[in-house]
Phi, psi and omega in degrees: 000321179298318180299315181294322179296318180297317180298323179293316180296317180297321178299318181299317181295317180297318181293321178298317181298318180294317180296316179299321180296318180296317179292322181297328179293339180271343181235149178282124181272136178303147184306318184291343182261002178292148186307314184295325180284325178294320179297316179299319181298317182293318180296321181292325183272332183268331183094139186288329182265022178235073185296322181297314179294324180299317179297323178296315180296322177304315181297313182295313184293322179298320178297315180297318181297318178298319181296315179298318181297317180297319178296322182293324181251039185307323182290351179250013180303322181299332176294318179298311183299312183295319181293321179294318179298316182295318179297315179298320180297318179296320180295319180295316180298321179298318180294317181296316183294332182279346183298318185228036185296337181293339180257357186298328183271006182272339187253134175266346184254133177253108180284343180084008179278140178241164177299321180300316181296317179296316181298315180296323178297311182291331174298316179294320177298321179297318179295317180296323179296320181289327185273339187273160174255128182298137178269106185298320185297313183286331175298316180297319181294321179297317181293322180295318180295319180299321180292328182284340190248029179282032171132344180301125192196185177227119196260221188288180175287221185277146172296135180229036182291127178281329179282153183266066174204159186283141176250165177296132176291126187219170183289312192234129177298134180091357179234106185282155180232151180286152178205178181274347174227154174218160186213125180249012180099346174223310182262146174251141181231136177205156174276128179237148176262131180262161183292340177271014177074005172275175178230157179218166170250124184258135175242123185235130177272129181261357183289129181069300177210162179289124181217127178287115183277318182197157168229141176253112188257176171096023180249160179240330184210061175287143177227346181208155178229154168228150174228122177222114184051240180258032180238132176245130179245133181237128175259130177231131176269133182226165176225147178250135178290322185233163176226119187231167179239121183281150180294325187288312189243338182074014182265161182289139167226163194279349183065220179283127183274121177235117179242069179230188179283355179278119181277121182265201184290318188231127177269142173211159181251141169246129179245110183264132177246120182244140170271120182240033176304323170257103186300333180284340185224074177299137181241125178288125181261319180197152174235118178267138177243125184226124180287127180135178180255146180294128174254309181189180177197162175213158179223124179210134179055033177083004178251130179262131179244120182253135179241122183237154170249123179244116180267130180278128180254238180292121185289326186068215179268168183298328182277353176274069186303325183296346178278337184224011176233138179305140181243123179230134182054035175080008182232139176289142181296151172290132182299333182290346178262009182249132179255127178249099181298151181297329183262013182301136182224015186232147176267061182206158176239151159255127184248133177244119179235135181247148180227129173275110184290349174284328180225073188275047180266339181206165178289140180282313181204156178219134171224152178216155179219136176289111185185150172256049184306145182236002182206145177230133175235127186234127173258189181286353180222347184228149173244124176250122178252124184242148183226118177281125176250123191269345179213110182223127180290136180262181181294331180288135183297128178078002183259142180226158174202170171273165179203166178241122172270138183230133173235132180255128173246135170270156177212149177199129179051039176086350180267138190240137182221127176289134184242317187200162175214151180196188180203157174225156176284130183107167182234153176281130178245006185212135182303322185265012176278010176230135187203138177256135180205126174054040176086001180242152176250127180249137180224136172249119189231158175254131187249124171251122180238149180198171176234157178248133177240129181294137176259120185259133176292126184294330185275307186262347178075015181264158178281122182255353180162194180233143177252136178277125179228164177052046181280124181229158177221130174209193187223152182221158173235129182238145173239122183247145177276187184295334177275004183062032170267144182290120178266323180205161182198157169230124184238162173076029181273143172050067181299136179084000180241171176227163181283131178256326180202161181206162178199140178237138175218110180060234183271008182238139175237148179228137171210152186246131171243171183201142164221290171250327179237174186251096173280119172262111181270135168246134188232134176275119182247015184297327173254099185303335181273351183215065179293149183223138173285125181266323188203146174230095182273122180253120177225169180287149178076198181201156177258127178262349175219131178242142180212128178291119182269333172198183179295338184247359185231140178233118180274137174236130174244122185195214185235141170279152181211152176291129184291340180271316186258339184081004182288133184289149184228040180095175184279165176205160171247141175229140172239119183260136174274112182246021179301329173238098184303338179277353180218060181290137178227158174271108185285321179208150177228136182236119183280133173234050188296340180281354181245138182249345187210146169209138176300332180297341177290334187241345182225104186298337179290342178281354176263115175276118184214134175218105185290329177293326177280347186056056186210132172210152181200166181196160175273141181220151179235148176218144183223048179272258179289323176213154181289135179232137173222099187231151167259128185247130181236131186230158166234171176229112186226137175053041175076019182212152176285142175231127177279118184270320179217145171223108187247120176291132184252139175245090189286336184244036179299326179257025181061026176234127181284084193278150170286162179228126176227159179234150176205173178217155170224119182060237182257022180239131176259136181244125174262120187245122177264146181288001174259005176106352178282144177222135177240140181247133182231144176285130176282350179280312183234358177082004182283149175283130184239001179185157181205138175243116178272160179228000000 
């Protein structure tokens, strides 16, 4: 910093000298102020053997000479000022453009955003945060919603895997998602926790017998994996204790790397790309570093798309771009690749970065948008980024509601382009409550509406605050066109309830709400401009996860509940006959009353399901008369559920509270513990046929 400060001061003196010289050439300088005469004057007055004093006299006399010169050319002072301003402006522009020039040629779209515009926006956000009073009520509601939406959802259409092994359960067919385990039909991959609190990625060969082929060690906080051909991708969340600016480049660096549960000053992601053509010897090809927190990711056609949330903290000065602009691979983003929406109200970005896994040496493309987005939905051609807004004034005076902002990006071969933006009243509470079909986007949302009434002080007559009145909750379904304009809608459904799960298949949509009973709504979407409710099936309990089991069957995994009080009474399975969407019925119900919790209720990837194999399973816990921790595997035959396997799980055998996941290859089911243990069971008779200890 000292070096840069000195260079700036030196620059100022040189520029002043140049400007004065230019102006002097336009005006005749008095004889006594010419350089040769000034030097003679200084030497005569300072003395030849007093160099220290001479330098002092030079400084004083030079200042005096400049002052006299400025007075002498007073009518030209405006020339000096204008030239200095113009010169400074050019220097600043040169500095700004050089910050992220390596990414300047990556974008075909110019959003028109500048560093100045971003800095001023975040300055205003910073001021508003300091001046505003936090709304306790809406903060609680936001936290409650976040806890409710950690994955309960309605995913892709039918599994169509040609290979006889389980794939990751995902939203959209053809778009892969990261998970804590992967399966390629021979090898199993999983994130494991070690007893020294470090983490590793385990690769296990299932051929002939279970054998650990390799482990990739040295991680602290891995949370997701991808497998594509002979490439393994590992996501690790890290935090930096410090944030510094180097003298040489002025770019952000991570300081001390801490990858533990302790959240530091700055969050960043590391994306490791490994070549695993030789499963016994994984080779690291590249490690990408991206400032921000992991939001989501997708993989399609060999291109990896990473979604990060980057929160702006201390702004620093305007030229410290790395303080308020996303930083990837050590470089601040080009402002032309950043979109600043007109209605932006948050000091955060959602960042989209793509990587070509065929050539993973550099980022393929980067786009960012000022937004505190909380959900991403990706089809084979579009990326939808959604942001829940919990308090938005409506057109009606004094009326407020929540809403969802949506931005659509198209993508192809790793290149990303913003296409449209829109919004609907209400918020998404389920990953699969959003679906694209035939050029339209369908959303099932829960709407909270209320009014504010001013509270007047009885003594002084002043306004002391606002009271929330007329608070209501209901649900709506919206259909948006490609421009994200509302084409059709149904509003005001199931007053006093909220959406628990949803699923769309072709021209029909299904969603579940709940208060005391479980209304399963079926909706005709064949006319996007005029959607219609076909059926409202009321049964006890509710489904928190829905999955199409066939064209005529819809699986529900959820909770049983008392029809009078709404109090939950353990888990249950439901199979709905949807052969006639206008007359949906519950074909079979299977009680799991001894279990109270399953990760599969909130995270669809925790449900192992293959409809072609007629097999699904999940881990479940119960704490009624005695504690239960079991992995449950089911089939559906002759109109009824059949329990195929029930495996008692010992999650802390190695003194590590391990996760439990299930997968299969051929006729063998594998139970995978997060501490590295794997058990193999025959799908024919349920017997254990292999075990890998850790």
